N, C-alpha and C positions, 0 to 999 in steps of 0.2 A: 620328771622322767628319770627312771633308773637305769642301770647298765643293762639289766635284761630286756628292757624296752628297746634300747639302742641297738642291741645285738639283733633283735627280732626284725627291727627296720631295716638294718643293713642286710640281713639274709633275703628278706623280700626284694630289696632293691637290685640284688644281683641274678635274681631269677631270669632264665632265658625264656623268650617267646618260643614255643614248639612249633616247627614248621608244619606238622601234621594237623594243627588246629585250622579252622576255617579262617579267612582273612579277617572277617569282622571281628571275631573273637581275638584274633591276634593284636589288632589295632586298639581295641578296648584294654587288653592286658598291657600293651605298651604305654597306653595313656596313664593307666593306674602306676606303672612302674616309674614314669617320669615324675608324676605328682608325688609319689613316695619319696624319690631321690632329693626333690627340692625341699620336702618337708625335713628330711634327715640333714641336708646342708645347712638349713636355717637353725636347727636345733643345736647342730655342732659348733657353728658359729657363734650363738648365743652363749653356750657354756663356755667356749674359749674366751669370749670377751669378759664374762663374769668372773671367770677363774683368774685371768691374767690381770684384770683390773684390781681384783682383791689382793693378789699378791704384790702388784705395784704400789697399792695403798699401804700395805703393811711394811714393805722393804724400804728403808730410807735411801734416797739417791745418793749415788758416789760422790758426786760433786754438786751439792745443793745451790742453787742460783743465789747470788748475794741479795740481801733485803735492801731494796731501794726505798728511801723515804719519800713520801709523798710531799711535794712542794706545795706551800701555801697557795692558794689561787690569788693572782695579782690582777689589780684592776687595769685594764688596757689603758694605755697613755695615748692620746692622740698623737698622730704624726703630722708633719708639715702644719705646724702651728701658725696662728696668725702673726703678722709682722710685729705688732705691739702686744707685749704681754704684761702680766702683773704678778706679783707674788700673792700666796694665799694670806689671809688675815692672820693665820697662825701657822708657823712653820713646823713641820715634823722633823725629828732629830734622830734618824736611824743610826745604829752604832757605827763609828768611824775611828780608825786608828788615830786620827788627828785629835780626837778628843781628850786624849792623854795630855795635850799640852795645857788643859785648864788645870791640872794637877801641879804641884811643886817638884822641883827636880829631886831625884834620890840619889845622885852620884856626880861627881865633877868630871868635866870632860878630861882633865889632865890624867885622871885616874883610869879612865875607860873610854878611849876614843871610839868613834863609830865607824862602822863598816861604809854606812851610807846615812845621811840625814834625810829625814822627811820634810822637816820644817824647823824654823826658828821662831822664837816668840819673846818680845821685849814687853814685860808689864808695865803698864803706865797708870798714874793716878788720875784723877779728875781734872788735874791742871796739866796732863800730859807730860809730866816728868817721870823719870825712870822710877819704878817701884819694885825693885828686886832684880836679880840676875838674869841675864838672858837665857832661855830654856832651848836645848837642843834635843829635838826628838829623833832618835835613831830608828832605822828599820827593824831593830830588835824590841822596838816597843818602849825602850827605856828612856826616861827624860833626864837629860845631864845639864848642869849649869856650864856656861861659858866662863870658865875661870882663868883662862890663859891670857886674857888681855881686858884692860879697862877701857871702855869706849866712852869718848865725850859726845854730847849732842852735836849734830852738825849746825852750822851756822852760816848766814850770808853776811855781806858787807854792812847791812843795816842791823846786824845784831840779832835777827830772828832766828830761832832755834827750832830743832825737829829731832826726833828720836833717831838713833843711828841704825836701828834695824827699821829697812823699808822694803816693799816688795821689790824683788830683783837682786837682793844681796846674796842669796843662796845660789849656788852653781847648779845648773840643770842635772848634773849627776849626784847631786847631794854630798860630794866630796870635799867641797871647800865653800868658804864664805869670804866676801870682800866687803869692806866697810870704807865708805868715804869719811875722812876726817879732814879738818882744815891742814893744808899743807902736806898731807900724805894720804896714802891708800895702805890699809892694813889688810893683809890677806892671811887667812887662818886655813890650816890644813885640818880638816875635822877628823881625818883618819889617823893623824899621828899628834895632834894638838900642837903642831908647830905653828909659830908666827912669823910673818915676814912684813917687814915695813919699807914701803916704797915712797921716797920724798917726791912730792909734786907740789908745784906753786898754786896758792889760790884758796878760795873758799869752796871746798868741794863738799858736794851734798847727796849726789845720786850715783848709783851703780847699775850698769846693764851687762850682763854675761853675754858676749857675742861670739860663740864657738871658741876659739883658741885665744881670744882677747877679752879683756875686761874695760869697758867704756866707764870712765868715771869723770864727772865734771860738775859745774856750778852755773852760776849766771853768764860767765864771760868766756868759758872755754871747756873743751872736753878732751880728754886723754884716752889714747887707746893703748893699754897695757898688756903685753905678751904676759900670758899666765904662768909660763914655765920660766922665762928668763927674767922677767920684771922689766924688760926694755919698753920705754914709753915714748910716744910722739902725739902731738896734737892731731886731732882729726876734725873736719868740718861737718860736725853733727852735733844737735842739740841733745844734752842728756835728759832735758825735760820732755821732749816730744818724741824720741825715737822709741819705737816699739821693741821690746824684746824678741830677738829672731828665734824661730822654730829651731830646737836643738837637732832636729832631723834634717834641716835643709843644707847643711854644708858650710864651709868656711867662707866660700865665695857668694853665699846668697845675699841679695840687696838688703840694705838697711831701709827700713820704712819709716816716714816721720808723717805726723798728722798735725797740720799747722792751721792757724786762723780761726775765725769766729763766724758762725751763721752762714750766710751766703757766700762768705770768703773762704770756707774750710777747704783745704786741699790735702792730697794724698801725694806726698813726695817720695820717689825712690831715689837711693843713693848707691853708689859702689860700696862693697864691703871694705875695701882695703883703704881706699883714699877718702871716702865719703864724697866724691863728686856726683852731682846731681845726674840722674839718669832720665827721669820723666818726672812731669808734675800735672796732676789732673784733679778737677773738682770732686769733692765728696757729695754725692747726691742722695736725697731722700725720698726720691719719687714713689718707692715701694710702701712708704708709711701712709696711713690714712691722715687726712688734714684734720687738725692743724699740727700734727707731730712733725718735729724737726730736731736736728742736733744744733745746739747753740754753741758748745765748745767742749773739747775733750779735756780731761784731767787725769792725773796719776800716770801709771805705767800702761802702755798697751802691751798687748802680748798676741804674736803670731802663732798660728797653729795651722799647718797646710796652707791653703789659700784664703784663710780667714784671719782677720785681726780683732780682737776685743778690747775695750776700754771703757772706763768710767767716763760719764758725760753729764753736762747740764743740757736738759732738754726743754721744748716747748710741748706741753701736752694739752689735753682738753681741759684741764683745770687751771694751770699756771704756766707763765713763763719763767723757767728757772728750776724746773723740778729736778730731782736726782734721778739718774738712770745709768743703764749700761747698753752699749751699743755693740753690735757685731756687723762687720762689713766685709765687702770683697776686697781683699788685699791688692787684686790686680786692677779693678775697675774704680773702686771708691764707693761703690753702690752700698748704702745701708741696707741690709737684710732684715735684721731684728732689733728690737729694742725692748729692754725690761723697765718698764715704768715703775719707778720705786716711791712715786709720790711727792706730796708737799710736806709732809710732817717729819722731815729728817733733817739732821744738821747739815750745813753745807760741806761738800767734800767727805760725805758720810761713807762712801762705799766704794773704795778702790778695787779694781780687779787684781787678782793675786796670781793668775795663770789659767791654764786649762787642765783637765785631768785626760786620763789616756783613752776616756771613752768620748772625748768632744764635747765635754760640758764645761761651762765657766765656773771659776771658783772666785768668789768676791768677799769682801768683808762688808759686814752690815753693823755700823757703828750703833750703840756703844760696845756691844759685846757678843758679836756672833760671826761665824763664817757661814756661807751658804754655797749651794751647787745650784747652777741653772743649765739646763740643756734648751739652748734656743730652738733646737729642731721639734722638739715636742712640747715646749713650754713648762716642763716640770721643774719646779724649785723646791729643794728640800734643805735643812738645816744640816750643817757639818758639826760644828762646835757651838754649844750654847752660851757659856759665860767664859768669855776671853777678852778683857778689856786690855788693849795694847796693840802693838803692832806685829804682823805675821809675815813671814817670808817662806814661800813653798819652793821645794825642788821641782824642775821641769818634769 
């Protein structure tokens, strides 16, 4: 339709119905007028839409919307997983910053201290002897060598030795590390590369960061060392069975111990300052299907909110003494989830390294892997593939 046709339609639409005409003729003329007006309106609207759409299409927007990439479709992970879970036959290893630990150090800590360390790693050979300098992974992604101190293996009265780096030696904030040594505690400020030696008596083997103090001990005693002043006193807590407190829990949060074996397993709560027993209750496995049960915990336990995770030897459907990881309620002692790692692993293969900030448990899978397990969904993935040695993570 051209401009002349539109003008003719508009002229017709505004004609009046003359009062001298008969009524029937007037109503017929009014009906034609209304129909013509509707046609004109429809044509005008169509022209406006076509013209406006063409102009909009040709004119670039003043502020174009950002291009948002389409995320790949993720397979839904089941929630509320079964109490007993098993790892897949083959772990996948998504990219992770901790994978940098598998490469050599590129700079010395004395030359370039960290703002915050994510992890420490001590390489070991097949005989579990030190096999190179301790590596420090900073939050800048750079791997440094710990060159400011030479650490000896820890030992007990019987002469048994172990690596100086163990889960728990790195402070939750990643700014300091504490190492048990015979007759002393060595504390390293990773942000300045400064070293402090605190003399203490005995064969010291284990370290636990407990808010503003460091618990360090061995077979016969445990010291509580102020992390600022270095002042030390003994505390009635076993460094072997006390769980690392949740960094968010505060300095007066109770210390939790998991002691005993099989039907005699107990969860013991102690006061933070003196280590006085507050409560003791049995650890129960009633949520696990028969014949699953916890035989004994080993390695460092780790608190996260109201849950505690620890490596354990378990009774499974296949064997009495399988390797596993357990998560239990830190208030009631009820075992909620077990990761059954099976029978074909070396004894004590898989100590827990801590929790991540999404509520997943990080654990070491001997001989050379670190894995992440979410007990609420049952998902378990690899973190680092080739890492033969001991790992300590920041909280």
